N, C-alpha and C positions, 0 to 999 in steps of 0.2 A: 411522569414515567422516568425511571432511572436507567442509566446506561450501564450495561454489564462491563465490569472491569476484567480485562484479560491479563494473564501472566505473560511474560516475554515468550515463553515456549508456546502458549496458545496463540499469541499474535503471529509468531513465526509460522505455525501450522496453518493459520488462516490465510497468510500471504503465500504459502507454499515455499517458504525459505527457512533458514535456520535461525537460531537465537542470535547469532552474531550479527546478522543483517539488521534485525530489529534493534539490537543494542547500539549499532552504528547510527541508525535513524534517530534514536533518542539522544545520543551524544552530540550529533550535529543539529539537534533540535528541529528536525524535519518532520516530526510527528508529535501530536499532543500526547502527554502522559501525566500520570498522577504519581507523586512520590509519597509513599506512606512510611516515613522513616527511611530505612534502607531499601525495602522492596519497592519495585516500580511496577505500576499497572497501566495498561493502555486501554482507554475506552473503546468499545467495539465500533462506535461511530467514527473514531479517529482512523481506524483501519479502512473503513468504507470510504471516508473522505480522501485518504491518501491514494487509494486505488482509483477513484474517480478523477482525481487531479492529475494522475499520471497515465491515464488511459489515452492512447493515441488512436484516433479514428482513421480508418482507411480512406484513401483518396480514390474515388470512383472516376476512372478515366475512360472516356469512350474512344475506342480506337477507330481510326479511319480504315477504309477497306484495304488500302495498300501498305499500311504501316506494319513494320516488322514487330513480331511478338517478342517478348523478353527472351 
């Protein structure tokens, strides 16, 4: 099964950001990419892995009866 290669614009749309952010991730080598001569493509799984790696789970805290709320 082959992985779909996304353009920088498509990757930005998938992340909900602009092209500039995706290009910064590539420049800082914080995301996998494929260089096809001059054009750059990002595997779809690389976007999924990036999101999973940077997802912060909420901390579930049980409040005591007399503790102040936020």
